[in-house]
VEXLUMPA-340769 format. One line per 8 residues: for each residue z, x, y of C-alpha. Coordinates in pm, 1 decimal, padded with zeros to 6 digits. Each point is the difference from the previous one (the first is absolute). Layout:
% residues N
Z:X:Y ~ ...
//
This chain:
% residues 330
07041.2:00623.7:02783.9 ~ -00059.2:-00176.6:00283.1 ~ 00270.7:00155.7:00246.6 ~ -00217.4:00058.4:00338.9 ~ -00278.7:-00090.5:-00174.0 ~ -00316.9:-00234.8:00193.5 ~ -00053.9:-00274.4:-00213.7 ~ -00263.6:-00265.2:00040.4
00055.3:-00337.2:-00160.7 ~ -00269.9:-00280.8:00008.5 ~ 00095.4:-00319.1:00013.7 ~ 00332.7:00099.6:00074.3 ~ 00125.2:-00347.6:00188.0 ~ -00064.6:-00166.1:-00344.6 ~ 00158.8:-00064.6:-00320.0 ~ 00021.3:00343.6:-00154.7
-00068.6:00153.9:00315.5 ~ 00304.9:-00047.0:00195.7 ~ 00217.0:00067.9:-00367.4 ~ -00222.8:00330.9:-00021.4 ~ 00083.2:00056.3:00411.4 ~ 00358.5:-00068.6:-00019.6 ~ 00082.1:00257.1:-00340.4 ~ -00194.6:00283.6:00179.8
00159.8:-00011.7:00311.0 ~ 00344.1:00026.5:-00157.8 ~ -00138.3:00289.0:-00181.2 ~ -00101.7:00149.2:00357.4 ~ -00371.1:-00024.0:00017.0 ~ -00223.1:-00062.5:00302.5 ~ -00139.5:-00287.1:-00055.0 ~ -00329.9:-00160.9:00161.8
-00045.4:-00400.4:-00118.6 ~ -00338.1:-00128.1:00053.7 ~ -00078.0:-00347.2:-00036.8 ~ -00188.1:-00303.6:00182.2 ~ 00273.1:-00202.4:00033.3 ~ 00121.9:-00103.9:00364.4 ~ 00371.9:00000.6:-00057.7 ~ 00192.7:00251.7:-00201.2
00290.5:-00229.8:-00000.8 ~ 00297.3:00305.7:00045.0 ~ -00028.1:00331.1:00129.3 ~ 00305.2:00103.5:-00131.4 ~ -00156.8:00340.1:-00147.3 ~ -00151.9:00244.3:00223.6 ~ -00338.1:-00033.7:-00102.4 ~ -00334.2:00035.5:00176.2
-00186.5:-00362.5:-00065.4 ~ -00354.0:00010.3:00053.0 ~ -00235.9:-00304.8:-00003.4 ~ -00331.2:00125.4:-00123.1 ~ -00284.7:-00162.9:-00211.1 ~ 00009.7:00216.9:-00295.8 ~ -00349.9:-00120.0:-00127.2 ~ -00155.7:00231.5:00265.5
-00018.9:00384.6:-00137.1 ~ 00082.1:00165.3:00341.4 ~ 00321.0:-00208.0:00056.3 ~ 00097.1:00142.8:-00354.6 ~ -00078.0:00311.5:00116.6 ~ 00192.5:-00043.3:00237.4 ~ 00323.5:-00133.7:-00177.4 ~ -00044.7:00279.5:-00247.5
-00001.7:00302.8:00252.7 ~ 00257.2:00247.0:-00003.9 ~ 00184.8:-00182.8:-00334.9 ~ 00161.7:00160.4:-00287.3 ~ 00003.0:-00343.5:-00178.4 ~ -00162.6:-00319.5:00022.9 ~ 00078.4:-00278.8:-00232.2 ~ -00309.2:-00266.2:00043.6
00213.0:-00331.2:-00051.6 ~ -00210.0:-00225.0:00207.9 ~ -00201.0:-00261.6:-00185.7 ~ -00054.8:-00424.7:-00045.8 ~ 00182.7:-00178.6:-00198.6 ~ -00138.4:-00391.5:-00053.5 ~ 00092.3:-00347.8:-00199.6 ~ -00235.1:-00059.5:-00282.7
-00164.9:-00240.2:00243.8 ~ -00078.2:00241.3:00237.6 ~ -00158.5:00233.3:-00220.0 ~ -00246.0:-00261.8:-00096.2 ~ -00114.9:-00140.6:00353.7 ~ 00051.1:00386.0:00180.3 ~ -00188.8:00188.2:-00231.3 ~ -00167.7:00197.5:00271.9
00266.6:00099.5:00195.9 ~ 00189.9:00095.3:-00290.1 ~ -00277.6:00236.0:-00158.8 ~ -00101.5:00150.8:00324.9 ~ 00309.3:00010.4:00195.6 ~ 00156.5:00179.4:-00282.0 ~ -00277.5:00216.9:-00053.8 ~ -00059.6:00147.3:00335.3
00400.7:00045.0:00020.5 ~ 00040.7:00201.8:-00328.1 ~ -00304.6:00198.2:00033.4 ~ 00086.0:00096.0:00406.2 ~ 00366.0:00136.0:-00116.1 ~ -00086.4:00170.7:-00286.5 ~ -00312.7:00168.6:00186.9 ~ 00288.6:00094.2:00265.6
00249.6:00136.6:-00245.3 ~ -00209.6:00204.2:-00176.7 ~ -00190.8:00143.1:00334.8 ~ 00372.6:00028.8:00148.3 ~ 00246.6:00351.3:-00096.5 ~ 00258.3:-00258.5:-00156.0 ~ 00231.6:00118.7:-00285.6 ~ -00039.4:-00281.9:-00200.8
-00075.2:-00392.4:00058.4 ~ 00011.8:-00308.5:-00237.5 ~ -00271.8:-00292.0:-00032.8 ~ 00115.6:-00363.7:-00069.1 ~ -00191.0:-00174.6:-00240.4 ~ 00075.9:-00318.2:-00191.4 ~ 00022.0:-00080.7:-00414.1 ~ -00236.0:-00291.2:00175.3
-00263.4:00310.2:-00085.1 ~ 00036.9:-00071.8:-00366.6 ~ -00247.4:-00236.0:-00206.9 ~ 00179.7:-00329.4:-00166.9 ~ 00294.4:00076.9:-00213.9 ~ 00350.0:-00047.2:-00096.9 ~ 00101.5:00353.6:00021.9 ~ -00171.1:00213.0:00241.9
-00029.6:00394.8:-00089.6 ~ -00078.2:00273.9:00218.3 ~ -00251.8:00136.0:-00242.5 ~ -00202.1:-00325.6:-00057.1 ~ -00089.1:-00023.9:00356.0 ~ -00403.2:00013.9:-00098.7 ~ 00067.3:-00201.7:-00341.6 ~ -00071.8:-00339.5:00230.1
-00094.1:-00066.7:00369.1 ~ 00260.6:-00179.7:00190.8 ~ 00093.3:-00330.8:-00078.5 ~ -00229.0:-00305.5:00194.6 ~ 00388.6:-00052.8:00167.3 ~ -00001.7:00311.0:00172.7 ~ -00409.3:00101.1:-00005.6 ~ -00029.9:00085.8:00333.5
00355.6:00165.0:00130.7 ~ -00010.7:00127.2:-00368.7 ~ -00353.5:00200.8:00050.2 ~ 00085.1:00155.9:00371.9 ~ 00359.8:00091.2:-00140.6 ~ -00185.9:00209.3:-00310.9 ~ -00271.4:00130.8:00242.0 ~ 00306.5:00188.3:00166.7
00110.1:00161.4:-00328.4 ~ -00390.5:00063.6:-00095.6 ~ -00055.5:00215.5:00312.9 ~ 00346.1:00191.2:-00038.2 ~ -00143.4:00055.5:-00346.2 ~ -00329.1:00095.9:00158.9 ~ 00163.0:00265.0:00259.7 ~ 00206.5:00197.5:-00295.5
-00320.6:00027.3:-00175.7 ~ -00198.5:00137.4:00251.0 ~ 00263.8:00218.3:00153.4 ~ 00220.1:00077.6:-00265.4 ~ 00302.2:-00087.9:00187.9 ~ 00249.1:-00280.9:00020.8 ~ 00251.7:-00128.8:00269.1 ~ 00018.1:-00363.4:-00058.9
00236.7:-00209.1:-00223.2 ~ -00090.9:-00348.2:-00119.2 ~ 00209.1:-00281.3:-00033.7 ~ -00035.3:-00355.5:-00138.8 ~ 00234.3:-00188.2:00041.6 ~ 00029.5:-00372.9:-00123.4 ~ 00133.4:-00317.0:00197.9 ~ 00214.1:00130.4:00290.8
00233.5:-00193.8:00166.9 ~ 00311.7:00052.2:00270.5 ~ 00043.2:-00014.4:00348.0 ~ -00291.4:00018.3:00300.2 ~ -00216.9:-00217.3:-00272.9 ~ -00264.0:-00219.6:00101.7 ~ 00153.4:-00350.5:-00022.5 ~ -00295.4:-00180.5:00124.1
-00066.5:-00271.9:-00290.9 ~ -00358.2:00027.8:00128.6 ~ -00034.8:00308.2:-00164.2 ~ 00329.3:00166.1:-00113.8 ~ 00031.8:00088.4:-00365.5 ~ 00212.8:-00097.9:-00303.1 ~ 00347.6:00064.6:00104.1 ~ -00009.5:-00014.9:00371.0
-00127.4:-00321.1:00019.1 ~ 00293.2:-00130.5:-00251.8 ~ 00207.3:00148.4:00214.0 ~ -00073.0:-00187.1:00298.9 ~ -00017.1:-00299.3:-00244.3 ~ 00379.8:00000.3:-00073.6 ~ 00061.2:00096.0:00354.5 ~ -00158.6:-00275.7:00182.2
00099.9:-00293.1:-00334.4 ~ 00203.9:-00254.2:00030.4 ~ 00017.1:-00200.2:-00328.9 ~ -00246.8:00167.3:-00221.7 ~ -00249.4:00317.1:-00044.6 ~ -00358.6:00013.4:-00100.7 ~ -00203.5:00225.4:-00200.0 ~ -00312.4:00045.3:-00123.8
-00084.4:-00039.8:-00406.7 ~ 00254.8:-00041.2:-00231.4 ~ 00194.3:00282.5:00044.3 ~ -00044.6:00195.7:-00305.5 ~ -00273.4:00265.3:00184.6 ~ 00187.5:00329.9:-00011.6 ~ -00011.9:00303.0:00239.3 ~ 00134.1:00348.5:00044.1
00156.2:00010.5:00359.5 ~ 00161.8:00282.7:00178.8 ~ 00232.6:00042.7:00335.5 ~ -00175.8:00136.8:00260.8 ~ 00307.8:00265.9:00033.3 ~ -00104.4:00132.1:-00348.9 ~ -00373.5:-00018.1:00060.3 ~ 00064.2:00253.0:00277.5
00263.1:00215.4:-00187.9 ~ -00293.1:00013.6:-00217.6 ~ -00218.4:00173.7:00275.6 ~ 00205.0:00235.0:00088.1 ~ 00085.9:00109.5:-00386.7 ~ -00406.8:00036.7:-00038.2 ~ -00030.7:00201.7:00296.2 ~ 00309.8:00187.8:-00061.3
-00115.9:00121.1:-00361.0 ~ -00346.2:00036.2:00083.5 ~ -00095.2:-00254.1:-00237.9 ~ -00409.5:00017.1:-00041.9 ~ -00069.6:-00323.5:-00253.1 ~ -00000.2:-00331.8:00084.6 ~ 00319.3:-00197.9:-00104.6 ~ 00097.1:-00362.2:00015.0
00307.3:-00089.6:00145.4 ~ 00209.4:-00260.4:-00116.8 ~ 00289.9:-00115.3:-00215.2 ~ -00204.2:-00052.2:-00302.7 ~ 00152.6:-00347.2:-00070.1 ~ -00153.8:-00348.4:00036.0 ~ 00178.1:-00244.9:00193.4 ~ -00114.0:-00329.6:-00003.1
-00065.9:-00219.4:00301.0 ~ 00240.3:-00243.4:-00125.1 ~ 00260.4:00269.6:-00005.0 ~ -00062.3:00080.5:00363.2 ~ 00044.5:-00336.0:00153.9 ~ 00319.4:-00018.8:-00185.0 ~ 00122.7:00291.9:00043.8 ~ -00097.0:-00072.5:00435.3
00165.8:-00338.3:-00036.5 ~ 00304.1:00175.1:-00173.4 ~ 00044.0:00283.5:00290.4 ~ -00075.0:-00278.1:00254.0 ~ 00314.2:-00217.6:-00057.9 ~ -00168.7:-00282.0:00025.6 ~ -00029.0:-00287.8:-00247.8 ~ -00407.6:-00064.2:-00005.8
-00191.8:-00163.4:-00272.1 ~ -00267.2:00199.8:-00127.5 ~ -00338.4:-00191.5:-00040.9 ~ -00348.2:00118.5:-00091.3 ~ -00387.5:-00050.5:00125.0 ~ -00181.6:00000.9:-00328.0 ~ -00349.9:-00023.9:00191.6 ~ 00061.8:00281.4:00119.0
-00142.7:00361.3:-00137.2 ~ 00268.9:00252.7:-00187.9 ~ -00202.4:00289.7:-00010.2 ~ 00045.2:00245.9:-00227.0 ~ 00220.7:-00054.6:-00302.2 ~ 00163.4:00302.3:00020.8 ~ -00056.9:00304.9:00227.4 ~ 00217.9:00308.0:-00123.0
00005.2:00372.8:00063.7 ~ 00031.3:00258.1:-00258.1 ~ 00242.5:00234.3:00183.7 ~ 00048.2:00271.7:-00260.9 ~ -00172.2:00259.5:00205.8 ~ 00215.4:-00036.5:00264.8 ~ 00320.0:-00046.3:-00150.9 ~ -00110.5:00346.6:-00223.6
00007.9:00197.7:00351.7 ~ 00387.6:-00164.5:00027.9 ~ -00083.5:-00292.2:00250.5 ~ 00202.6:-00303.1:-00031.3 ~ 00015.7:-00313.7:00218.5 ~ 00375.8:-00079.6:00138.1 ~ -00032.2:-00362.4:00154.4 ~ 00083.5:-00280.3:-00221.1
-00205.9:-00309.0:00029.3 ~ 00279.8:-00238.1:00084.8 ~ 00161.8:00261.1:00241.9 ~ -00391.6:00035.8:00189.0 ~ -00033.8:-00375.9:00032.4 ~ 00312.1:-00044.4:00166.3 ~ -00079.3:00274.1:00227.2 ~ -00365.5:-00119.7:00073.0
00128.3:-00370.9:00051.7 ~ 00284.0:00086.4:00189.6 ~ -00242.6:00211.4:00255.9 ~ -00254.0:-00264.4:00040.3 ~ 00282.3:-00267.8:00110.1 ~ 00133.6:00238.1:00250.0 ~ -00333.1:00160.7:00121.7 ~ -00250.6:-00300.0:-00018.7
-00225.7:-00073.7:00133.7 ~ -00132.4:00365.0:-00025.0 ~ -00278.8:-00002.4:00294.6 ~ -00211.9:00302.9:00114.5 ~ -00168.0:00108.3:-00345.1 ~ -00370.5:00019.2:-00005.4 ~ -00172.3:-00201.7:-00168.6 ~ -00232.2:00153.0:-00218.1
-00226.8:-00319.3:-00094.7 ~ -00135.7:-00032.8:00380.7 ~ -00343.7:00069.6:-00001.5 ~ -00046.3:00359.3:00020.8 ~ -00139.1:00205.0:00274.6 ~ -00231.1:00253.3:-00140.7 ~ -00133.6:00103.3:00360.9 ~ 00164.9:00333.2:00046.0
00065.5:00099.0:-00400.1 ~ -00173.4:00340.6:-00138.7
//
């Protein structure tokens, strides 16, 4: 399907983007990767890399020009602390990024595209179901990013209602982990922060809370596969992307310690927030189309830990939490 096709991957130097670029290159696509990272880490693929601020509509239009497919993967991830201290950066940057890219996809003569939303758009619930998106406002833990991402879905729905056509799929991943993640403990999310703690620990490793909180997590390679699956099949209804299984933080840290081969004790900081007790995606619809994830928890965590140990420190990543420059935005 992608052989000799011109494909744009936004965020192509990041967590999901790199996995997707590799899959597309292996299928013979002519890939352009757009991001703000200053170091592409490796150049083993014949890929065009462009450094571009995709909050700017003109940059998005230029990136989409002449493309057959567009995978809009670029986004901003942040720790619970960041979501409570960088609210304006989260909201405005995500909103501008997605509004501009979606507009450019519709204005371009692409065959199909995909928009990456998130389960953070849902209200507080143990299980997230696509048909219940509008039953509640986004969770307070995801308030600003959740609203911004939800507006991307509204934008796509508005286009379909006004013009009567659709050429953008919507995927809503759960917690994603893997190589090329952000391992900065000040800004990273759950799994990369635990990976770094285990990698650097000598005697013990500490986690926040009692470890009972459960999360649905999925490897970046499976998210990349899911993105291609939705585009391949031109699926128009929003779909959760996850494993549909709740993994406790205690289980995560114990598995990481196991695959590390270290003798580490696990301690708990009960003064720190543990977040929502359970965040689990209902993936019934995804599976009804025939998609299944392939990377096991143990294999995925081992791969991620070994990659971090080999490649740390990972320099050159764009810091989205610096004060944004809006002077050139339209």
